[in-house]
Each structure stands twice: as structure tokens, then as C-alpha cells.
PDB file of N, CA, C and O in Angstrom:
ATOM      1  N   MET A   1      10.729 111.953 -11.745  1.00  0.00           N
ATOM      2  CA  MET A   1      10.611 110.463 -10.924  1.00  0.00           C
ATOM      3  C   MET A   1       9.650 110.284 -10.085  1.00  0.00           C
ATOM      4  O   MET A   1       9.177 111.166  -9.369  1.00  0.00           O
ATOM      5  N   THR A   2       9.117 108.490 -10.147  1.00  0.00           N
ATOM      6  CA  THR A   2       8.772 108.399  -9.514  1.00  0.00           C
ATOM      7  C   THR A   2       8.703 107.352  -7.971  1.00  0.00           C
ATOM      8  O   THR A   2       8.753 106.163  -8.289  1.00  0.00           O
ATOM      9  N   ASN A   3       8.621 107.523  -6.707  1.00  0.00           N
ATOM     10  CA  ASN A   3       8.776 107.122  -5.512  1.00  0.00           C
ATOM     11  C   ASN A   3       8.017 105.993  -5.333  1.00  0.00           C
ATOM     12  O   ASN A   3       6.989 105.979  -6.010  1.00  0.00           O
ATOM     13  N   TYR A   4       8.200 105.088  -4.661  1.00  0.00           N
ATOM     14  CA  TYR A   4       7.481 103.689  -4.731  1.00  0.00           C
ATOM     15  C   TYR A   4       7.977 103.286  -3.426  1.00  0.00           C
ATOM     16  O   TYR A   4       9.105 102.931  -3.084  1.00  0.00           O
ATOM     17  N   ASN A   5       6.559 103.459  -2.564  1.00  0.00           N
ATOM     18  CA  ASN A   5       6.468 103.089  -0.962  1.00  0.00           C
ATOM     19  C   ASN A   5       6.221 101.715  -0.553  1.00  0.00           C
ATOM     20  O   ASN A   5       5.009 101.498  -0.559  1.00  0.00           O
ATOM     21  N   ALA A   6       7.112 100.403  -0.096  1.00  0.00           N
ATOM     22  CA  ALA A   6       6.797  99.519   0.338  1.00  0.00           C
ATOM     23  C   ALA A   6       5.932  99.102   1.124  1.00  0.00           C
ATOM     24  O   ALA A   6       6.279  99.153   2.304  1.00  0.00           O
ATOM     25  N   PRO A   7       4.736  98.627   0.886  1.00  0.00           N
ATOM     26  CA  PRO A   7       3.615  98.145   1.930  1.00  0.00           C
ATOM     27  C   PRO A   7       4.551  98.077   3.575  1.00  0.00           C
ATOM     28  O   PRO A   7       5.763  97.872   3.501  1.00  0.00           O
ATOM     29  N   PRO A   8       4.202  98.175   4.331  1.00  0.00           N
ATOM     30  CA  PRO A   8       4.859  98.184   5.735  1.00  0.00           C
ATOM     31  C   PRO A   8       4.938  96.819   6.022  1.00  0.00           C
ATOM     32  O   PRO A   8       4.931  96.905   7.250  1.00  0.00           O
ATOM     33  N   ASP A   9       5.009  95.614   5.788  1.00  0.00           N
ATOM     34  CA  ASP A   9       4.608  94.517   6.112  1.00  0.00           C
ATOM     35  C   ASP A   9       5.153  94.015   5.518  1.00  0.00           C
ATOM     36  O   ASP A   9       5.028  92.809   5.734  1.00  0.00           O
ATOM     37  N   TYR A  10       6.274  94.398   4.210  1.00  0.00           N
ATOM     38  CA  TYR A  10       7.250  94.006   3.354  1.00  0.00           C
ATOM     39  C   TYR A  10       8.085  93.658   3.698  1.00  0.00           C
ATOM     40  O   TYR A  10       8.758  94.333   4.476  1.00  0.00           O
ATOM     41  N   ASP A  11       8.544  92.179   3.212  1.00  0.00           N
ATOM     42  CA  ASP A  11      10.334  91.579   4.098  1.00  0.00           C
ATOM     43  C   ASP A  11      10.184  91.414   3.004  1.00  0.00           C
ATOM     44  O   ASP A  11       9.156  90.947   2.513  1.00  0.00           O
ATOM     45  N   ASP A  12      11.747  91.960   2.040  1.00  0.00           N
ATOM     46  CA  ASP A  12      12.484  91.906   1.019  1.00  0.00           C
ATOM     47  C   ASP A  12      13.358  90.307   1.202  1.00  0.00           C
ATOM     48  O   ASP A  12      13.808  89.658   0.257  1.00  0.00           O
ATOM     49  N   THR A  13      13.436  89.919   2.667  1.00  0.00           N
ATOM     50  CA  THR A  13      14.649  88.818   2.685  1.00  0.00           C
ATOM     51  C   THR A  13      13.564  87.857   2.398  1.00  0.00           C
ATOM     52  O   THR A  13      13.835  87.297   1.336  1.00  0.00           O
ATOM     53  N   ARG A  14      12.395  87.408   2.919  1.00  0.00           N
ATOM     54  CA  ARG A  14      11.095  86.469   3.103  1.00  0.00           C
ATOM     55  C   ARG A  14      10.838  86.500   1.752  1.00  0.00           C
ATOM     56  O   ARG A  14      10.450  85.432   1.277  1.00  0.00           O
ATOM     57  N   GLU A  15      10.981  87.705   0.790  1.00  0.00           N
ATOM     58  CA  GLU A  15      10.624  87.399  -0.517  1.00  0.00           C
ATOM     59  C   GLU A  15      11.661  86.420  -0.968  1.00  0.00           C
ATOM     60  O   GLU A  15      11.292  85.247  -1.019  1.00  0.00           O
ATOM     61  N   HIS A  16      12.596  86.631  -1.222  1.00  0.00           N
ATOM     62  CA  HIS A  16      14.335  86.088  -1.726  1.00  0.00           C
ATOM     63  C   HIS A  16      14.511  85.041  -1.110  1.00  0.00           C
ATOM     64  O   HIS A  16      14.955  84.204  -1.895  1.00  0.00           O
ATOM     65  N   LEU A  17      14.415  84.705  -0.267  1.00  0.00           N
ATOM     66  CA  LEU A  17      14.344  83.080   0.830  1.00  0.00           C
ATOM     67  C   LEU A  17      12.906  82.233   0.059  1.00  0.00           C
ATOM     68  O   LEU A  17      13.133  81.101  -0.368  1.00  0.00           O
ATOM     69  N   TRP A  18      11.717  82.701  -0.073  1.00  0.00           N
ATOM     70  CA  TRP A  18      10.807  82.115  -0.862  1.00  0.00           C
ATOM     71  C   TRP A  18      11.591  81.928  -2.113  1.00  0.00           C
ATOM     72  O   TRP A  18      12.046  80.796  -2.273  1.00  0.00           O
ATOM     73  N   ASN A  19      11.848  82.846  -3.064  1.00  0.00           N
ATOM     74  CA  ASN A  19      11.935  82.887  -4.349  1.00  0.00           C
ATOM     75  C   ASN A  19      13.021  81.028  -4.622  1.00  0.00           C
ATOM     76  O   ASN A  19      12.864  79.966  -5.225  1.00  0.00           O
ATOM     77  N   PHE A  20      14.102  81.721  -3.668  1.00  0.00           N
ATOM     78  CA  PHE A  20      14.907  80.119  -3.462  1.00  0.00           C
ATOM     79  C   PHE A  20      14.502  78.978  -3.139  1.00  0.00           C
ATOM     80  O   PHE A  20      15.004  78.078  -3.812  1.00  0.00           O
ATOM     81  N   PHE A  21      13.702  78.630  -2.278  1.00  0.00           N
ATOM     82  CA  PHE A  21      13.150  77.585  -1.526  1.00  0.00           C
ATOM     83  C   PHE A  21      12.167  76.766  -3.167  1.00  0.00           C
ATOM     84  O   PHE A  21      12.206  75.657  -3.698  1.00  0.00           O
ATOM     85  N   GLN A  22      11.580  77.749  -3.377  1.00  0.00           N
ATOM     86  CA  GLN A  22      10.670  77.506  -4.327  1.00  0.00           C
ATOM     87  C   GLN A  22      11.483  76.751  -5.844  1.00  0.00           C
ATOM     88  O   GLN A  22      11.214  75.845  -6.633  1.00  0.00           O
ATOM     89  N   SER A  23      12.416  77.596  -5.676  1.00  0.00           N
ATOM     90  CA  SER A  23      13.292  77.262  -7.338  1.00  0.00           C
ATOM     91  C   SER A  23      13.982  75.771  -6.765  1.00  0.00           C
ATOM     92  O   SER A  23      13.969  74.842  -7.572  1.00  0.00           O
ATOM     93  N   VAL A  24      14.527  75.544  -5.524  1.00  0.00           N
ATOM     94  CA  VAL A  24      14.969  74.388  -5.188  1.00  0.00           C
ATOM     95  C   VAL A  24      13.758  73.210  -5.297  1.00  0.00           C
ATOM     96  O   VAL A  24      13.877  72.093  -5.800  1.00  0.00           O
ATOM     97  N   LYS A  25      12.803  73.681  -4.799  1.00  0.00           N
ATOM     98  CA  LYS A  25      11.544  72.634  -4.616  1.00  0.00           C
ATOM     99  C   LYS A  25      11.112  72.127  -6.078  1.00  0.00           C
ATOM    100  O   LYS A  25      10.835  70.949  -6.300  1.00  0.00           O
ATOM    101  N   THR A  26      11.082  73.203  -7.116  1.00  0.00           N
ATOM    102  CA  THR A  26      10.336  72.521  -8.406  1.00  0.00           C
ATOM    103  C   THR A  26      11.600  72.608  -9.432  1.00  0.00           C
ATOM    104  O   THR A  26      11.388  72.550 -10.643  1.00  0.00           O
ATOM    105  N   ARG A  27      12.957  72.753  -8.900  1.00  0.00           N
ATOM    106  CA  ARG A  27      13.800  72.831  -9.746  1.00  0.00           C
ATOM    107  C   ARG A  27      14.037  73.257 -10.702  1.00  0.00           C
ATOM    108  O   ARG A  27      14.671  72.767 -11.637  1.00  0.00           O
ATOM    109  N   GLN A  28      13.515  74.318 -10.587  1.00  0.00           N
ATOM    110  CA  GLN A  28      13.252  75.531 -11.576  1.00  0.00           C
ATOM    111  C   GLN A  28      14.697  76.713 -11.942  1.00  0.00           C
ATOM    112  O   GLN A  28      14.746  77.280 -10.850  1.00  0.00           O
ATOM    113  N   PRO A  29      15.432  77.138 -12.498  1.00  0.00           N
ATOM    114  CA  PRO A  29      15.931  78.855 -12.565  1.00  0.00           C
ATOM    115  C   PRO A  29      15.607  79.653 -11.504  1.00  0.00           C
ATOM    116  O   PRO A  29      14.519  80.226 -11.562  1.00  0.00           O
ATOM    117  N   SER A  30      16.321  79.826 -10.524  1.00  0.00           N
ATOM    118  CA  SER A  30      15.954  80.885  -9.467  1.00  0.00           C
ATOM    119  C   SER A  30      15.899  82.573  -9.969  1.00  0.00           C
ATOM    120  O   SER A  30      16.879  83.153 -10.438  1.00  0.00           O
ATOM    121  N   ILE A  31      15.104  82.946  -9.848  1.00  0.00           N
ATOM    122  CA  ILE A  31      15.237  84.794 -10.267  1.00  0.00           C
ATOM    123  C   ILE A  31      16.989  85.090 -10.372  1.00  0.00           C
ATOM    124  O   ILE A  31      17.703  85.234 -11.364  1.00  0.00           O
ATOM    125  N   GLU A  32      17.181  85.101  -9.505  1.00  0.00           N
ATOM    126  CA  GLU A  32      18.797  85.513  -8.996  1.00  0.00           C
ATOM    127  C   GLU A  32      19.578  84.377  -9.181  1.00  0.00           C
ATOM    128  O   GLU A  32      19.815  83.621  -8.239  1.00  0.00           O
ATOM    129  N   ASP A  33      19.938  84.212 -10.141  1.00  0.00           N
ATOM    130  CA  ASP A  33      20.965  83.249 -10.583  1.00  0.00           C
ATOM    131  C   ASP A  33      22.520  83.570 -10.140  1.00  0.00           C
ATOM    132  O   ASP A  33      22.754  84.475  -9.338  1.00  0.00           O
ATOM    133  N   ALA A  34      23.557  82.773 -10.712  1.00  0.00           N
ATOM    134  CA  ALA A  34      24.496  83.137 -10.036  1.00  0.00           C
ATOM    135  C   ALA A  34      24.916  84.175 -10.943  1.00  0.00           C
ATOM    136  O   ALA A  34      25.370  85.161 -10.362  1.00  0.00           O
ATOM    137  N   GLU A  35      24.890  84.254 -12.552  1.00  0.00           N
ATOM    138  CA  GLU A  35      25.613  85.359 -13.226  1.00  0.00           C
ATOM    139  C   GLU A  35      24.427  86.636 -12.474  1.00  0.00           C
ATOM    140  O   GLU A  35      24.757  87.797 -12.714  1.00  0.00           O
ATOM    141  N   PHE A  36      23.361  86.484 -11.770  1.00  0.00           N
ATOM    142  CA  PHE A  36      22.576  88.004 -11.157  1.00  0.00           C
ATOM    143  C   PHE A  36      24.185  88.137  -9.984  1.00  0.00           C
ATOM    144  O   PHE A  36      24.906  89.109 -10.213  1.00  0.00           O
ATOM    145  N   GLY A  37      24.511  87.409  -9.122  1.00  0.00           N
ATOM    146  CA  GLY A  37      25.154  87.572  -7.855  1.00  0.00           C
ATOM    147  C   GLY A  37      26.605  88.301  -8.304  1.00  0.00           C
ATOM    148  O   GLY A  37      27.010  89.404  -7.937  1.00  0.00           O
ATOM    149  N   ASN A  38      27.398  87.150  -9.399  1.00  0.00           N
ATOM    150  CA  ASN A  38      28.678  87.647  -9.677  1.00  0.00           C
ATOM    151  C   ASN A  38      28.321  88.916 -10.452  1.00  0.00           C
ATOM    152  O   ASN A  38      29.419  89.420 -10.687  1.00  0.00           O
ATOM    153  N   ASN A  39      27.418  89.669 -10.952  1.00  0.00           N
ATOM    154  CA  ASN A  39      27.403  90.817 -11.249  1.00  0.00           C
ATOM    155  C   ASN A  39      27.498  91.508 -10.200  1.00  0.00           C
ATOM    156  O   ASN A  39      28.473  92.219  -9.956  1.00  0.00           O
ATOM    157  N   ALA A  40      26.292  91.357  -9.304  1.00  0.00           N
ATOM    158  CA  ALA A  40      26.329  92.434  -8.109  1.00  0.00           C
ATOM    159  C   ALA A  40      27.406  92.434  -7.535  1.00  0.00           C
ATOM    160  O   ALA A  40      27.826  93.509  -7.108  1.00  0.00           O
ATOM    161  N   ALA A  41      28.165  91.242  -7.355  1.00  0.00           N
ATOM    162  CA  ALA A  41      29.604  91.501  -6.649  1.00  0.00           C
ATOM    163  C   ALA A  41      30.498  92.245  -7.180  1.00  0.00           C
ATOM    164  O   ALA A  41      31.095  93.015  -6.426  1.00  0.00           O
ATOM    165  N   ILE A  42      30.812  92.229  -8.500  1.00  0.00           N
ATOM    166  CA  ILE A  42      31.567  92.878  -9.143  1.00  0.00           C
ATOM    167  C   ILE A  42      31.020  94.237  -8.856  1.00  0.00           C
ATOM    168  O   ILE A  42      31.879  95.104  -9.015  1.00  0.00           O
ATOM    169  N   ALA A  43      29.835  94.698  -8.476  1.00  0.00           N
ATOM    170  CA  ALA A  43      29.421  96.355  -9.091  1.00  0.00           C
ATOM    171  C   ALA A  43      30.024  96.855  -7.209  1.00  0.00           C
ATOM    172  O   ALA A  43      30.442  97.959  -6.862  1.00  0.00           O
ATOM    173  N   CYS A  44      29.828  95.416  -6.206  1.00  0.00           N
ATOM    174  CA  CYS A  44      30.488  96.490  -4.954  1.00  0.00           C
ATOM    175  C   CYS A  44      31.794  96.205  -5.013  1.00  0.00           C
ATOM    176  O   CYS A  44      32.392  97.075  -4.380  1.00  0.00           O
ATOM    177  N   HIS A  45      32.712  95.223  -5.572  1.00  0.00           N
ATOM    178  CA  HIS A  45      33.688  95.345  -5.804  1.00  0.00           C
ATOM    179  C   HIS A  45      34.570  96.565  -6.269  1.00  0.00           C
ATOM    180  O   HIS A  45      35.627  96.931  -5.755  1.00  0.00           O
ATOM    181  N   MET A  46      33.979  97.065  -7.249  1.00  0.00           N
ATOM    182  CA  MET A  46      34.008  98.036  -8.139  1.00  0.00           C
ATOM    183  C   MET A  46      34.039  98.918  -6.964  1.00  0.00           C
ATOM    184  O   MET A  46      35.094  99.042  -6.343  1.00  0.00           O
ATOM    185  N   ALA A  47      32.859  99.610  -6.566  1.00  0.00           N
ATOM    186  CA  ALA A  47      32.562 101.090  -5.309  1.00  0.00           C
ATOM    187  C   ALA A  47      34.000 100.970  -4.232  1.00  0.00           C
ATOM    188  O   ALA A  47      34.541 101.904  -3.640  1.00  0.00           O
ATOM    189  N   ASN A  48      34.422  99.377  -4.215  1.00  0.00           N
ATOM    190  CA  ASN A  48      35.614  99.619  -3.175  1.00  0.00           C
ATOM    191  C   ASN A  48      36.149  99.576  -4.069  1.00  0.00           C
ATOM    192  O   ASN A  48      35.283  98.847  -4.554  1.00  0.00           O
ATOM    193  N   TYR A  49      37.120  99.711  -5.173  1.00  0.00           N
ATOM    194  CA  TYR A  49      38.161  99.927  -5.946  1.00  0.00           C
ATOM    195  C   TYR A  49      38.120 101.359  -5.708  1.00  0.00           C
ATOM    196  O   TYR A  49      38.856 101.945  -4.915  1.00  0.00           O
ATOM    197  N   SER A  50      37.378 101.802  -6.307  1.00  0.00           N
ATOM    198  CA  SER A  50      36.790 103.482  -6.499  1.00  0.00           C
ATOM    199  C   SER A  50      37.360 104.196  -5.209  1.00  0.00           C
ATOM    200  O   SER A  50      38.353 104.918  -5.292  1.00  0.00           O
ATOM    201  N   TYR A  51      36.751 103.989  -4.098  1.00  0.00           N
ATOM    202  CA  TYR A  51      36.941 104.247  -2.682  1.00  0.00           C
ATOM    203  C   TYR A  51      37.917 104.637  -2.151  1.00  0.00           C
ATOM    204  O   TYR A  51      38.248 105.672  -1.573  1.00  0.00           O
ATOM    205  N   PHE A  52      38.580 103.272  -2.509  1.00  0.00           N
ATOM    206  CA  PHE A  52      40.125 102.903  -1.480  1.00  0.00           C
ATOM    207  C   PHE A  52      41.239 103.736  -2.733  1.00  0.00           C
ATOM    208  O   PHE A  52      42.218 104.272  -2.214  1.00  0.00           O
ATOM    209  N   ASN A  53      41.138 103.862  -4.270  1.00  0.00           N
ATOM    210  CA  ASN A  53      41.690 104.002  -4.910  1.00  0.00           C
ATOM    211  C   ASN A  53      41.136 106.114  -5.334  1.00  0.00           C
ATOM    212  O   ASN A  53      41.567 106.857  -6.216  1.00  0.00           O
ATOM    213  N   LYS A  54      40.481 106.278  -4.651  1.00  0.00           N
ATOM    214  CA  LYS A  54      40.058 107.615  -4.719  1.00  0.00           C
ATOM    215  C   LYS A  54      40.372 107.680  -6.561  1.00  0.00           C
ATOM    216  O   LYS A  54      41.163 108.416  -7.151  1.00  0.00           O
ATOM    217  N   ALA A  55      39.613 106.827  -7.029  1.00  0.00           N
ATOM    218  CA  ALA A  55      39.497 107.066  -8.648  1.00  0.00           C
ATOM    219  C   ALA A  55      38.155 106.756  -8.759  1.00  0.00           C
ATOM    220  O   ALA A  55      37.360 106.550  -7.842  1.00  0.00           O
ATOM    221  N   ALA A  56      37.904 106.730 -10.326  1.00  0.00           N
ATOM    222  CA  ALA A  56      36.951 106.127 -11.450  1.00  0.00           C
ATOM    223  C   ALA A  56      37.452 104.591 -11.178  1.00  0.00           C
ATOM    224  O   ALA A  56      38.617 104.290 -10.919  1.00  0.00           O
ATOM    225  N   ALA A  57      36.425 103.733 -11.278  1.00  0.00           N
ATOM    226  CA  ALA A  57      36.698 102.402 -11.836  1.00  0.00           C
ATOM    227  C   ALA A  57      35.711 101.706 -12.687  1.00  0.00           C
ATOM    228  O   ALA A  57      34.484 101.703 -12.590  1.00  0.00           O
ATOM    229  N   VAL A  58      36.718 100.937 -13.799  1.00  0.00           N
ATOM    230  CA  VAL A  58      36.061 100.690 -14.719  1.00  0.00           C
ATOM    231  C   VAL A  58      36.183  99.370 -15.267  1.00  0.00           C
ATOM    232  O   VAL A  58      37.264  98.849 -15.538  1.00  0.00           O
ATOM    233  N   TRP A  59      34.764  98.698 -15.466  1.00  0.00           N
ATOM    234  CA  TRP A  59      35.551  97.475 -15.434  1.00  0.00           C
ATOM    235  C   TRP A  59      35.725  96.590 -16.758  1.00  0.00           C
ATOM    236  O   TRP A  59      34.679  96.367 -17.366  1.00  0.00           O
ATOM    237  N   ASN A  60      36.891  96.063 -17.277  1.00  0.00           N
ATOM    238  CA  ASN A  60      37.222  95.518 -18.500  1.00  0.00           C
ATOM    239  C   ASN A  60      36.519  94.197 -18.445  1.00  0.00           C
ATOM    240  O   ASN A  60      36.796  93.362 -17.583  1.00  0.00           O
ATOM    241  N   ALA A  61      35.609  94.011 -19.366  1.00  0.00           N
ATOM    242  CA  ALA A  61      34.817  92.406 -19.774  1.00  0.00           C
ATOM    243  C   ALA A  61      35.624  91.644 -19.868  1.00  0.00           C
ATOM    244  O   ALA A  61      35.749  90.592 -19.243  1.00  0.00           O
ATOM    245  N   GLU A  62      36.494  92.237 -20.939  1.00  0.00           N
ATOM    246  CA  GLU A  62      37.524  90.748 -21.936  1.00  0.00           C
ATOM    247  C   GLU A  62      38.272  90.196 -21.037  1.00  0.00           C
ATOM    248  O   GLU A  62      38.579  89.004 -21.060  1.00  0.00           O
ATOM    249  N   GLY A  63      38.707  91.187 -19.980  1.00  0.00           N
ATOM    250  CA  GLY A  63      40.229  90.936 -19.206  1.00  0.00           C
ATOM    251  C   GLY A  63      39.352  90.435 -18.178  1.00  0.00           C
ATOM    252  O   GLY A  63      39.662  89.363 -17.658  1.00  0.00           O
ATOM    253  N   LYS A  64      38.465  90.941 -17.854  1.00  0.00           N
ATOM    254  CA  LYS A  64      37.600  90.577 -16.466  1.00  0.00           C
ATOM    255  C   LYS A  64      38.110  90.559 -15.564  1.00  0.00           C
ATOM    256  O   LYS A  64      38.310  89.552 -14.884  1.00  0.00           O
ATOM    257  N   THR A  65      38.626  92.216 -15.198  1.00  0.00           N
ATOM    258  CA  THR A  65      39.843  93.024 -14.205  1.00  0.00           C
ATOM    259  C   THR A  65      39.186  94.523 -14.373  1.00  0.00           C
ATOM    260  O   THR A  65      39.073  95.140 -15.432  1.00  0.00           O
ATOM    261  N   ILE A  66      38.765  94.971 -13.007  1.00  0.00           N
ATOM    262  CA  ILE A  66      39.009  96.154 -12.563  1.00  0.00           C
ATOM    263  C   ILE A  66      39.866  97.432 -12.517  1.00  0.00           C
ATOM    264  O   ILE A  66      40.685  97.599 -11.613  1.00  0.00           O
ATOM    265  N   GLU A  67      39.668  98.348 -13.514  1.00  0.00           N
ATOM    266  CA  GLU A  67      40.559  99.110 -14.143  1.00  0.00           C
ATOM    267  C   GLU A  67      40.603 100.802 -13.771  1.00  0.00           C
ATOM    268  O   GLU A  67      40.143 101.597 -14.591  1.00  0.00           O
ATOM    269  N   ARG A  68      40.966 101.096 -12.972  1.00  0.00           N
ATOM    270  CA  ARG A  68      41.166 102.678 -13.101  1.00  0.00           C
ATOM    271  C   ARG A  68      40.635 103.543 -14.196  1.00  0.00           C
ATOM    272  O   ARG A  68      41.030 103.410 -15.354  1.00  0.00           O
ATOM    273  N   GLY A  69      39.730 104.440 -13.838  1.00  0.00           N
ATOM    274  CA  GLY A  69      39.185 104.472 -15.361  1.00  0.00           C
ATOM    275  C   GLY A  69      39.215 106.326 -15.512  1.00  0.00           C
ATOM    276  O   GLY A  69      38.863 106.865 -16.561  1.00  0.00           O
TER     277      GLY A  69
END
């Protein structure tokens, strides 16, 4: 495994906002588009489902539902 240490002055929020504003300014797609955000939200919902149900969570892509695994 390789570890990466970001520079001490690195700010991921600043980079994220810069990317967003550049996409607005240039009318080009953002790196983190709606699909990226949706997938990130699904992962968070699955983690919550697993935690509160004390069971593995499985994503059913066809039905777009979270199921007990």
C-alpha cells in the first residue's frame, strides 16, 4: 500500500469550489456531476441502512433500492 500525504496548505474544499465555478463560468461539465453525487449519496444511505439494521446492505440497481444482504 502506498500512502499519500497532501501538502500542508492543500484545501480540498477550495479545489472543489474552484472546479464548480469553472464549470459554471465555461459552461463545461463538472468533474463531480449529478451522477457522481447520486452515487456518493447512495453509498452513504447504504452505510446508514447497514448500521441501523445491523446487516449488510446490497444495492439493487434494477429496482434502485437498498436491500438486506
